[in-house]
C-alpha positions, 0 to 999 in steps of 0.5 A, a space after each residue: 499500500 502507498 501512502 498519498 495526500 490529496 489536495 481538496 478544494 471548492 468555491 461553488 455551491 456549498 463548498 464544505 458540502 462538497 469537500 465532506 462528499 468528495 473525502 467519502 468518495 476517496 474512502 471508497 475508492 477502490 483498495 484505498 482508504 481515507 487514514 486523515 482528514 485535515 480541518 476545513 481552511 477558508 482561503 482567498 482565490 490565487 490567480 483569478 481574484 474575482 471569485 468566491 473563497 474557497 474552502 480546502 483541506 487535505 486527506 492522507 490516504 493508503 492505497 494500492 492504485 498506480 498513481 495514474 490510476 489514482 489521479 483517473 479516479 480523482 478526476 472522476 470524482 470531480 467530473 461526478 461533482 459538475 466540474 468544469 475545466 473553463 479556464 485556468 484557476 476558475 471558480 469551481 465545484 471540486 478540484 482534487 489534486 494528488 499532491 504526494 505519492 510515497 516520496 516519488 517523484 513522477 514528471 509525465 505529461 498527465 501527472 507530475 508528483 509532487 504537485 508541482 505548486 504545492 510548495 507556493 500554496 498556504 491553502 495546500 501546506 496548512 492542512 497538509 502540516 496539520 495531518 503531517 506535520 513532519 512530512 517532507 516534499 521531496 526536492 523542495 524540503 519541510 512542508 511546515 517550513 516552506 508554510 512558514 514563509 507564506 505569511 502573504 496568502 489569507 487563510 483560516 481554518 474553519 
């Protein structure tokens, strides 16, 4: 079984409910189980600012799915929630990102692990550090140290 971390975010509809349903769906994936889930965090949008705040969380899972199969399963959950991809950083009903998969580094056209911008995002690092305080991001260092540098991003635990 692999240890993986998935970032969850939503800012359309009922974001907290979307996140709760997504956590259940992730836990229901074949040969997978949710080990822990962070608190919910309200965060300011990054990139495209003219949209509602996001609700974000991170879950730790154990899975026998290979990384690409896990990614496809996460995308299926997004689609089932009504996710559309109209433009980069657009508002969304649900966003699921495969952040980490064991200590592997994957650089493929369809999948990059660690997630390429996670080290720059308080909305990823704060919930990640909550459930895995000593986690290291391959090639980047301790998530807690990276989070300490992001004091300019608005985030609040709900």
